[in-house]
Backbone as CSV, one residue per row, in Angstrom:
resi,resn,N_x,N_y,N_z,CA_x,CA_y,CA_z,C_x,C_y,C_z
1,MET,0.844,-1.187,0.000,0.000,0.000,0.000,0.882,1.241,0.000
2,LYS,0.425,2.250,-0.733,1.178,3.495,-0.803,0.562,4.577,0.081
3,VAL,-0.742,4.529,0.256,-1.453,5.554,1.025,-2.147,4.945,2.241
4,PHE,-3.043,3.995,1.989,-3.824,3.382,3.063,-3.060,2.173,3.619
5,THR,-2.001,2.482,4.319,-1.036,1.489,4.784,-1.466,0.837,6.097
6,LYS,-0.690,-0.144,6.523,-0.935,-0.758,7.829,-0.832,0.281,8.935
7,SER,0.143,1.181,8.818,0.314,2.236,9.811,-0.883,3.184,9.811
8,TRP,-1.361,3.536,8.631,-2.554,4.382,8.503,-3.745,3.725,9.187
9,TYR,-3.907,2.431,8.981,-5.031,1.704,9.573,-4.892,1.619,11.089
10,ALA,-3.673,1.383,11.569,-3.451,1.289,13.010,-3.788,2.606,13.697
11,GLU,-3.418,3.723,13.077,-3.734,5.027,13.679,-5.237,5.268,13.676
12,MET,-5.931,4.778,12.657,-7.380,4.909,12.616,-8.028,4.165,13.783
13,GLN,-7.462,3.007,14.162,-7.982,2.264,15.302,-7.745,3.021,16.602
14,VAL,-6.619,3.731,16.691,-6.345,4.560,17.868,-7.384,5.669,17.968
15,ARG,-7.724,6.260,16.831,-8.745,7.308,16.825,-10.066,6.767,17.380
16,GLY,-10.441,5.561,16.989,-11.657,4.954,17.504,-11.583,4.637,18.984
17,PHE,-10.375,4.409,19.479,-10.157,4.106,20.896,-10.488,5.314,21.769
18,LEU,-10.398,6.515,21.201,-10.592,7.747,21.969,-12.015,8.283,21.879
19,VAL,-12.970,7.407,21.646,-14.379,7.786,21.669,-14.935,7.409,23.041
20,PHE,-15.313,8.429,23.816,-15.746,8.203,25.193,-17.248,8.449,25.347
21,PRO,-17.873,7.839,26.371,-19.267,8.163,26.688,-19.396,9.648,27.011
22,GLU,-20.522,10.239,26.657,-20.704,11.678,26.862,-20.820,12.052,28.333
23,THR,-21.504,11.230,29.108,-21.734,11.552,30.520,-21.327,10.380,31.405
24,GLU,-21.174,10.679,32.696,-20.830,9.625,33.646,-21.954,8.603,33.749
25,GLN,-23.186,9.076,33.578,-24.318,8.149,33.592,-24.225,7.174,32.417
26,ASP,-23.838,7.687,31.249,-23.646,6.812,30.086,-22.580,5.757,30.378
27,TRP,-21.512,6.185,31.037,-20.433,5.264,31.402,-20.955,4.158,32.314
28,GLU,-21.696,4.554,33.344,-22.226,3.585,34.308,-23.201,2.622,33.636
29,GLU,-23.969,3.120,32.685,-24.899,2.250,31.961,-24.145,1.247,31.093
30,ASP,-23.029,1.684,30.508,-22.200,0.766,29.724,-21.665,-0.364,30.601
31,VAL,-21.157,0.010,31.784,-20.620,-0.986,32.716,-21.722,-1.953,33.136
32,ALA,-22.892,-1.412,33.449,-24.017,-2.249,33.870,-24.441,-3.199,32.754
33,GLY,-24.357,-2.724,31.515,-24.716,-3.566,30.380,-23.804,-4.772,30.260
34,TYR,-22.503,-4.566,30.471,-21.552,-5.679,30.457,-21.878,-6.666,31.578
35,THR,-22.121,-6.123,32.769,-22.396,-6.968,33.934,-23.658,-7.799,33.727
36,ALA,-24.678,-7.184,33.142,-25.945,-7.880,32.908,-25.776,-9.060,31.956
37,LYS,-24.770,-8.974,31.095,-24.496,-10.062,30.150,-23.515,-11.084,30.715
38,GLY,-23.147,-10.898,31.994,-22.215,-11.827,32.620,-20.777,-11.619,32.195
39,LEU,-20.454,-10.424,31.694,-19.109,-10.122,31.215,-18.321,-9.344,32.261
40,ASP,-17.041,-9.597,32.316,-16.154,-8.902,33.247,-15.641,-7.638,32.560
41,PHE,-16.261,-6.505,32.874,-15.936,-5.240,32.220,-14.471,-4.871,32.410
42,GLU,-13.992,-4.955,33.639,-12.616,-4.554,33.934,-11.612,-5.433,33.191
43,LYS,-11.852,-6.734,33.183,-10.946,-7.651,32.492,-10.925,-7.378,30.993
44,MET,-12.100,-7.171,30.412,-12.177,-6.934,28.974,-11.483,-5.636,28.584
45,ARG,-11.625,-4.602,29.417,-10.963,-3.332,29.139,-9.442,-3.468,29.230
46,LYS,-8.976,-4.233,30.198,-7.531,-4.453,30.326,-6.982,-5.177,29.098
47,GLU,-7.711,-6.179,28.635,-7.282,-6.931,27.455,-7.283,-6.044,26.211
48,GLU,-8.293,-5.190,26.096,-8.365,-4.279,24.952,-7.201,-3.298,24.972
49,LEU,-6.875,-2.804,26.169,-5.754,-1.872,26.301,-4.440,-2.542,25.924
50,GLU,-4.222,-3.757,26.390,-2.979,-4.461,26.067,-2.854,-4.696,24.565
51,PHE,-3.976,-4.975,23.926,-3.977,-5.225,22.486,-3.585,-3.970,21.702
52,ARG,-4.015,-2.800,22.181,-3.760,-1.548,21.468,-2.604,-0.738,22.048
53,LYS,-2.019,-1.195,23.136,-1.072,-0.365,23.886,0.087,0.136,23.038
54,ALA,0.705,-0.732,22.267,1.862,-0.328,21.463,1.486,0.780,20.484
55,ASP,0.324,0.658,19.857,-0.108,1.689,18.908,-0.489,2.979,19.621
56,LEU,-1.095,2.873,20.794,-1.434,4.074,21.558,-0.177,4.858,21.912
57,LEU,0.843,4.151,22.375,2.107,4.804,22.727,2.811,5.344,21.484
58,ARG,2.617,4.689,20.378,3.270,5.103,19.130,2.657,6.373,18.548
59,PHE,1.332,6.454,18.552,0.668,7.543,17.843,0.244,8.719,18.722
60,LEU,0.033,8.482,20.008,-0.442,9.562,20.871,0.724,10.301,21.516
61,PRO,0.591,11.609,21.738,1.648,12.399,22.378,1.961,11.896,23.790
62,GLU,3.110,12.288,24.298,3.555,11.830,25.619,2.587,12.214,26.730
63,SER,1.826,13.275,26.535,0.867,13.688,27.567,-0.185,12.618,27.826
64,PHE,-0.391,11.709,26.870,-1.344,10.615,27.046,-0.729,9.419,27.775
65,HIS,0.587,9.328,27.768,1.247,8.104,28.213,0.949,7.703,29.657
66,PRO,0.870,8.649,30.615,0.508,8.226,31.978,-0.852,7.534,32.035
67,TYR,-1.809,8.015,31.257,-3.143,7.409,31.224,-3.099,6.009,30.603
68,ILE,-2.195,5.838,29.653,-2.047,4.529,29.014,-1.397,3.539,29.967
69,HIS,-0.326,3.971,30.623,0.420,3.066,31.503,-0.383,2.654,32.738
70,ASP,-1.199,3.572,33.292,-1.965,3.186,34.492,-3.354,2.654,34.151
71,GLY,-3.693,2.645,32.862,-4.946,2.049,32.417,-6.153,2.956,32.467
72,THR,-6.007,4.169,33.007,-7.177,5.031,33.173,-7.687,5.608,31.855
73,ILE,-6.946,5.416,30.772,-7.440,5.869,29.473,-8.677,5.084,29.050
74,ILE,-8.888,3.945,29.691,-10.015,3.093,29.298,-10.777,2.494,30.474
75,SER,-10.207,2.538,31.683,-10.809,1.808,32.807,-11.768,2.644,33.644
76,VAL,-11.720,3.978,33.511,-12.598,4.855,34.291,-13.181,5.925,33.379
77,PHE,-14.217,6.597,33.867,-14.793,7.699,33.101,-13.723,8.767,32.900
78,PRO,-13.523,9.248,31.681,-12.398,10.143,31.389,-12.486,11.484,32.110
79,SER,-11.338,11.936,32.570,-11.262,13.253,33.196,-11.438,14.337,32.131
80,ARG,-11.698,15.560,32.584,-11.830,16.665,31.638,-10.539,16.853,30.850
81,GLU,-9.401,16.725,31.527,-8.108,16.895,30.862,-7.928,15.868,29.747
82,LEU,-8.232,14.611,30.047,-8.078,13.562,29.041,-9.032,13.785,27.875
83,ARG,-10.254,14.163,28.170,-11.236,14.395,27.112,-10.799,15.551,26.202
84,GLU,-10.298,16.634,26.807,-9.862,17.787,26.011,-8.644,17.444,25.156
85,MET,-7.688,16.707,25.730,-6.522,16.281,24.947,-6.958,15.412,23.780
86,SER,-7.901,14.526,24.050,-8.376,13.612,23.011,-9.059,14.364,21.879
87,GLU,-9.872,15.354,22.228,-10.562,16.129,21.201,-9.580,16.893,20.325
88,ARG,-8.537,17.450,20.939,-7.526,18.172,20.151,-6.799,17.224,19.202
89,TRP,-6.433,16.057,19.725,-5.717,15.095,18.884,-6.605,14.604,17.744
90,LYS,-7.872,14.334,18.042,-8.785,13.836,17.009,-9.043,14.889,15.932
91,CYS,-9.119,16.146,16.320,-9.294,17.211,15.321,-8.096,17.263,14.383
92,ASP,-6.897,17.173,14.958,-5.683,17.164,14.141,-5.656,15.933,13.238
93,TYR,-6.013,14.791,13.803,-6.047,13.543,13.031,-7.026,13.664,11.865
94,ASN,-8.231,14.152,12.145,-9.246,14.272,11.092,-8.771,15.177,9.962
95,ASP,-8.110,16.268,10.317,-7.594,17.186,9.293,-6.538,16.499,8.429
96,ARG,-5.644,15.747,9.066,-4.593,15.049,8.316,-5.179,13.998,7.389
97,MET,-6.170,13.260,7.882,-6.762,12.200,7.076,-7.543,12.756,5.887
98,LYS,-8.180,13.906,6.075,-8.897,14.531,4.960,-7.934,14.885,3.836
99,ILE,-6.767,15.399,4.206,-5.764,15.769,3.203,-5.257,14.530,2.470
100,ILE,-4.955,13.466,3.232,-4.470,12.223,2.629,-5.505,11.645,1.662
101,SER,-6.754,11.583,2.105,-7.816,11.015,1.266,-8.061,11.861,0.027
102,GLN,-8.041,13.181,0.197,-8.289,14.059,-0.946,-7.160,13.981,-1.961
103,ASN,-5.930,13.899,-1.474,-4.787,13.779,-2.390,-4.871,12.494,-3.208
104,TYR,-5.266,11.391,-2.537,-5.413,10.134,-3.272,-6.537,10.257,-4.297
105,ARG,-7.646,10.853,-3.878,-8.793,10.996,-4.776,-8.438,11.845,-5.990
106,ASN,-7.707,12.923,-5.758,-7.298,13.777,-6.876,-6.421,13.008,-7.865
107,GLY,-5.500,12.214,-7.321,-4.634,11.409,-8.183,-5.421,10.378,-8.964
108,TYR,-6.395,9.750,-8.303,-7.224,8.753,-8.981,-8.039,9.391,-10.104
109,ASP,-8.616,10.552,-9.846,-9.415,11.226,-10.870,-8.583,11.540,-12.115
110,GLN,-7.308,11.809,-11.913,-6.431,12.145,-13.035,-6.113,10.938,-13.923
111,ILE,-6.118,9.744,-13.330,-5.734,8.553,-14.107,-6.917,7.645,-14.445
112,LYS,-8.080,7.970,-13.923,-9.246,7.096,-14.068,-9.528,6.721,-15.521
113,ASP,-9.479,7.697,-16.421,-9.821,7.439,-17.823,-8.792,6.573,-18.538
114,THR,-7.632,6.382,-17.936,-6.597,5.545,-18.564,-6.680,4.095,-18.094
115,LEU,-7.521,3.827,-17.112,-7.633,2.478,-16.545,-8.640,1.642,-17.320
116,PRO,-8.470,0.318,-17.336,-9.500,-0.555,-17.907,-10.828,-0.325,-17.181
117,GLN,-11.934,-0.369,-17.899,-13.239,-0.082,-17.313,-13.546,-0.990,-16.124
118,ASN,-13.223,-2.267,-16.247,-13.495,-3.189,-15.146,-12.645,-2.883,-13.922
119,ALA,-11.455,-2.335,-14.140,-10.595,-1.978,-13.015,-11.192,-0.819,-12.228
120,THR,-11.785,0.152,-12.932,-12.435,1.256,-12.222,-13.662,0.756,-11.467
121,GLN,-14.397,-0.193,-12.053,-15.548,-0.765,-11.353,-15.097,-1.498,-10.096
122,LEU,-14.005,-2.235,-10.206,-13.466,-2.967,-9.061,-13.157,-2.013,-7.917
123,HIS,-12.624,-0.849,-8.256,-12.238,0.121,-7.238,-13.428,0.911,-6.703
124,GLU,-14.340,1.293,-7.577,-15.424,2.186,-7.174,-16.588,1.464,-6.513
125,LYS,-16.817,0.210,-6.862,-17.823,-0.582,-6.153,-17.116,-1.291,-5.006
126,SER,-17.057,-0.601,-3.887,-16.220,-1.031,-2.765,-16.473,-2.479,-2.350
127,LEU,-15.374,-3.188,-2.119,-15.444,-4.569,-1.629,-15.160,-4.635,-0.132
128,HIS,-15.246,-3.508,0.530,-14.990,-3.453,1.972,-15.834,-4.502,2.705
129,ASP,-15.189,-5.263,3.562,-15.801,-6.335,4.367,-16.104,-7.610,3.576
130,ALA,-15.666,-7.685,2.330,-15.745,-8.971,1.621,-14.719,-9.931,2.227
131,ILE,-14.997,-11.217,2.161,-14.116,-12.235,2.742,-13.535,-13.098,1.624
132,VAL,-12.237,-13.319,1.673,-11.580,-14.140,0.654,-11.928,-15.613,0.877
133,LEU,-12.550,-16.223,-0.111,-12.916,-17.637,-0.026,-11.830,-18.544,-0.592
134,SER,-11.214,-18.108,-1.694,-10.181,-18.930,-2.325,-9.410,-18.090,-3.332
135,TYR,-8.278,-18.627,-3.758,-7.523,-18.005,-4.847,-6.751,-19.097,-5.569
136,GLU,-6.457,-18.859,-6.841,-5.700,-19.835,-7.624,-5.140,-19.178,-8.881
137,SER,-4.082,-19.754,-9.396,-3.472,-19.293,-10.642,-3.593,-20.405,-11.676
138,PHE,-4.311,-20.134,-12.769,-4.485,-21.131,-13.821,-3.309,-21.148,-14.788
139,SER,-2.576,-20.029,-14.839,-1.411,-19.930,-15.713,-0.492,-18.867,-15.137
140,ASP,0.609,-18.618,-15.816,1.568,-17.638,-15.319,1.007,-16.222,-15.310
141,ASP,-0.009,-15.967,-16.150,-0.508,-14.595,-16.241,-1.986,-14.456,-15.883
142,ALA,-2.542,-15.433,-15.148,-3.941,-15.356,-14.722,-4.046,-15.688,-13.234
143,PHE,-4.794,-14.869,-12.521,-4.976,-15.059,-11.080,-6.453,-14.891,-10.766
144,VAL,-7.019,-15.856,-10.044,-8.443,-15.837,-9.729,-8.638,-15.715,-8.224
145,LEU,-9.479,-14.771,-7.845,-9.778,-14.517,-6.441,-11.288,-14.619,-6.266
146,THR,-11.742,-15.463,-5.345,-13.171,-15.611,-5.092,-13.501,-15.020,-3.733
147,LEU,-14.506,-14.129,-3.715,-14.861,-13.391,-2.504,-16.307,-13.643,-2.108
148,ASP,-16.551,-13.662,-0.808,-17.909,-13.654,-0.278,-18.267,-12.197,-0.002
149,CYS,-19.126,-11.633,-0.832,-19.506,-10.223,-0.698,-20.886,-10.059,-0.064
150,SER,-21.382,-11.099,0.596,-22.727,-11.031,1.170,-22.837,-9.943,2.228
151,GLY,-21.728,-9.615,2.886,-21.754,-8.559,3.895,-20.997,-7.327,3.463
152,SER,-20.722,-7.224,2.167,-19.951,-6.107,1.634,-20.879,-4.986,1.171
153,TYR,-20.313,-3.980,0.501,-21.083,-2.810,0.085,-21.759,-2.989,-1.273
154,HIS,-21.314,-3.961,-2.054,-21.891,-4.199,-3.375,-21.949,-5.705,-3.660
155,TYR,-22.743,-6.045,-4.635,-22.893,-7.413,-5.158,-23.699,-8.320,-4.230
156,TYR,-23.358,-8.351,-2.942,-24.120,-9.105,-1.939,-24.204,-10.597,-2.235
157,THR,-23.187,-11.108,-2.863,-23.144,-12.527,-3.188,-21.689,-12.934,-3.388
158,GLU,-21.461,-14.148,-3.816,-20.097,-14.588,-4.113,-19.644,-13.978,-5.439
159,VAL,-18.428,-13.465,-5.464,-17.901,-12.805,-6.659,-16.557,-13.419,-7.038
160,ARG,-16.398,-13.660,-8.311,-15.155,-14.230,-8.838,-14.420,-13.137,-9.617
161,LEU,-13.191,-12.836,-9.201,-12.352,-11.856,-9.880,-11.254,-12.596,-10.628
162,THR,-11.197,-12.416,-11.935,-10.153,-13.049,-12.739,-9.239,-11.966,-13.300
163,PHE,-8.035,-11.911,-12.787,-7.049,-10.943,-13.262,-6.302,-11.561,-14.437
164,ARG,-6.279,-10.841,-15.556,-5.664,-11.362,-16.774,-4.468,-10.504,-17.173
165,GLY,-3.493,-11.148,-17.781,-2.284,-10.428,-18.148,-1.493,-9.996,-16.927
166,VAL,-1.419,-10.887,-15.933,-0.720,-10.567,-14.680,0.792,-10.562,-14.914
167,THR,1.430,-9.463,-14.550,2.890,-9.362,-14.688,3.591,-9.297,-13.338
168,GLU,2.826,-9.026,-12.290,3.410,-9.004,-10.948,2.339,-9.398,-9.949
169,LEU,2.706,-10.261,-9.002,1.737,-10.764,-8.034,2.432,-11.067,-6.716
170,ALA,1.916,-10.492,-5.646,2.431,-10.771,-4.305,1.251,-11.170,-3.429
171,VAL,1.150,-12.475,-3.140,0.045,-13.016,-2.352,0.527,-13.260,-0.926
172,PRO,-0.099,-12.633,0.066,0.345,-12.819,1.446,-0.053,-14.181,1.996
173,GLU,0.679,-14.656,2.954,0.345,-15.911,3.624,-0.938,-15.729,4.423
174,GLY,-1.805,-16.731,4.389,-3.050,-16.655,5.152,-4.134,-15.836,4.484
175,LEU,-4.080,-15.714,3.158,-5.047,-14.877,2.447,-6.477,-15.397,2.566
176,VAL,-6.668,-16.707,2.490,-8.019,-17.272,2.595,-8.585,-16.988,3.987
177,GLY,-9.771,-16.413,4.018,-10.409,-16.048,5.277,-10.179,-14.605,5.679
178,ALA,-9.294,-13.908,4.962,-9.011,-12.504,5.284,-10.166,-11.609,4.837
179,TRP,-10.304,-10.469,5.518,-11.350,-9.492,5.217,-10.766,-8.352,4.390
180,TRP,-11.418,-8.028,3.295,-11.009,-6.930,2.422,-11.339,-5.611,3.120
181,LEU,-10.336,-4.782,3.365,-10.557,-3.496,4.021,-10.591,-2.351,3.008
182,TYR,-9.430,-2.038,2.469,-9.317,-0.889,1.559,-8.409,-1.245,0.385
183,ASP,-8.616,-0.554,-0.719,-7.751,-0.798,-1.875,-7.359,0.517,-2.533
184,GLU,-6.231,0.468,-3.226,-5.738,1.591,-4.021,-5.490,1.071,-5.430
185,ILE,-5.681,1.935,-6.407,-5.443,1.525,-7.783,-4.666,2.620,-8.509
186,TYR,-3.740,2.196,-9.358,-2.889,3.131,-10.086,-2.757,2.672,-11.534
187,ALA,-2.486,3.630,-12.411,-2.219,3.295,-13.809,-0.832,2.684,-13.917
188,ASN,-0.704,1.762,-14.852,0.567,1.075,-15.064,0.734,0.821,-16.556
189,GLU,1.963,0.753,-17.016,2.196,0.537,-18.450,1.607,-0.784,-18.932
190,PHE,1.399,-1.726,-18.009,0.840,-3.026,-18.380,-0.681,-3.065,-18.221
191,GLY,-1.279,-2.017,-17.633,-2.712,-1.994,-17.396,-3.048,-1.220,-16.140
192,PHE,-3.019,-1.913,-14.996,-3.287,-1.239,-13.726,-2.559,-1.965,-12.599
193,GLU,-2.389,-1.247,-11.518,-1.716,-1.775,-10.328,-2.687,-1.680,-9.159
194,LEU,-2.960,-2.803,-8.515,-3.916,-2.859,-7.410,-3.207,-3.239,-6.117
195,HIS,-3.482,-2.464,-5.072,-2.995,-2.777,-3.731,-4.218,-2.958,-2.838
196,VAL,-4.244,-4.032,-2.051,-5.374,-4.294,-1.160,-4.865,-4.495,0.258
197,LEU,-5.487,-3.790,1.200,-5.213,-3.996,2.620,-6.303,-4.900,3.175
198,LEU,-5.892,-6.019,3.781,-6.838,-6.990,4.337,-6.554,-7.184,5.817
199,ASP,-7.543,-7.749,6.519,-7.399,-7.945,7.966,-7.618,-9.401,8.350
200,MET,-7.219,-9.716,9.571,-7.331,-11.040,10.214,-6.239,-11.998,9.761
201,PRO,-4.952,-11.685,9.966,-4.410,-10.411,10.465,-4.173,-9.435,9.314
202,LEU,-3.637,-8.242,9.646,-3.358,-7.251,8.614,-2.355,-7.796,7.602
203,MET,-2.681,-7.641,6.327,-1.805,-8.117,5.258,-2.088,-7.306,4.001
204,GLU,-1.209,-7.409,3.020,-1.372,-6.670,1.773,-1.271,-7.604,0.568
205,LEU,-2.152,-7.382,-0.388,-2.144,-8.093,-1.665,-1.775,-7.091,-2.752
206,HIS,-0.885,-7.478,-3.651,-0.414,-6.574,-4.707,-0.483,-7.285,-6.053
207,ILE,-1.138,-6.639,-7.016,-1.307,-7.226,-8.347,-1.086,-6.161,-9.420
208,ILE,-0.326,-6.503,-10.452,-0.248,-5.696,-11.668,-0.786,-6.567,-12.795
209,ALA,-1.807,-6.066,-13.498,-2.462,-6.865,-14.536,-2.968,-5.977,-15.665
210,GLU,-3.289,-6.616,-16.790,-3.836,-5.882,-17.934,-5.310,-5.562,-17.730
211,ASP,-6.053,-6.509,-17.144,-7.498,-6.322,-16.992,-8.001,-7.263,-15.904
212,VAL,-9.268,-7.072,-15.519,-9.890,-7.953,-14.533,-11.333,-8.210,-14.956
213,LEU,-11.761,-9.441,-14.818,-13.137,-9.832,-15.100,-13.855,-10.007,-13.767
214,ILE,-15.006,-9.346,-13.617,-15.779,-9.393,-12.374,-17.038,-10.202,-12.629
215,GLU,-17.177,-11.328,-11.940,-18.303,-12.227,-12.193,-19.050,-12.558,-10.903
216,PRO,-20.140,-11.831,-10.604,-21.001,-12.232,-9.493,-21.629,-13.585,-9.825
217,GLN,-21.594,-14.511,-8.875,-22.085,-15.862,-9.150,-23.598,-15.949,-9.118
218,THR,-24.214,-15.159,-8.226,-25.666,-15.034,-8.229,-25.972,-13.596,-7.887
219,LEU,-26.965,-13.029,-8.500,-27.237,-11.613,-8.293,-28.645,-11.390,-7.785
220,ARG,-28.758,-10.437,-6.860,-30.081,-9.969,-6.497,-30.626,-9.130,-7.650
221,THR,-31.933,-9.003,-7.691,-32.570,-8.278,-8.794,-32.028,-6.866,-8.925
222,GLY,-31.860,-6.183,-7.812,-31.399,-4.806,-7.847,-29.981,-4.670,-8.317
223,GLU,-29.170,-5.733,-8.178,-27.771,-5.667,-8.563,-27.548,-6.047,-10.031
224,GLN,-28.512,-6.735,-10.636,-28.310,-7.213,-11.996,-28.125,-6.060,-12.978
225,ASN,-28.823,-4.957,-12.730,-28.716,-3.822,-13.629,-27.426,-3.052,-13.434
226,GLU,-26.792,-3.201,-12.255,-25.564,-2.472,-11.964,-24.343,-3.163,-12.533
227,ALA,-24.329,-4.486,-12.459,-23.104,-5.230,-12.779,-22.758,-5.130,-14.254
């Protein structure tokens, strides 16, 4: 990935970590909700903090670090100081992300007309949250990727992607079962260059190909006219 990298995604998760209940009553209701379900709120919060701790320390300013080390960034209702620091950081983060996204969009708009039509469809009909079911190479220059898009933003069924005229391919280990998060597409002398960020765990797929065939295996009525 050139723009929507693993680091970019990790910082986005940190941003989500800094969303707090508005009032102390909201906080208490959240805790009560966990308890009512037989869940250990304190234990779950500690585990969540440990999972994100390295990224929190990496992306947040040192003023946050005492809250991270003693666990109060997540274990108690946030103090006014913590809430104000978080709001300032999130405003800065949002501004930076808008610039990054707009720069990518501007670049894409400039090259869109040079891309194969199916490649633009692949990029514009988001596959976010699609799950990789299988992949295979029938020849040196063909790569087939089958996705479950039932919970994705488009198609809502199983989709078969056949990349043709493949000149470069980097398939990460553990691709089957991974979730499609974000993708980037660029013009290339051979056709187009696709980068995909996937999760469970985070990994990247990279393909350079002449064209791609998109084949929904079964279509809902509303999708038949779109495909």
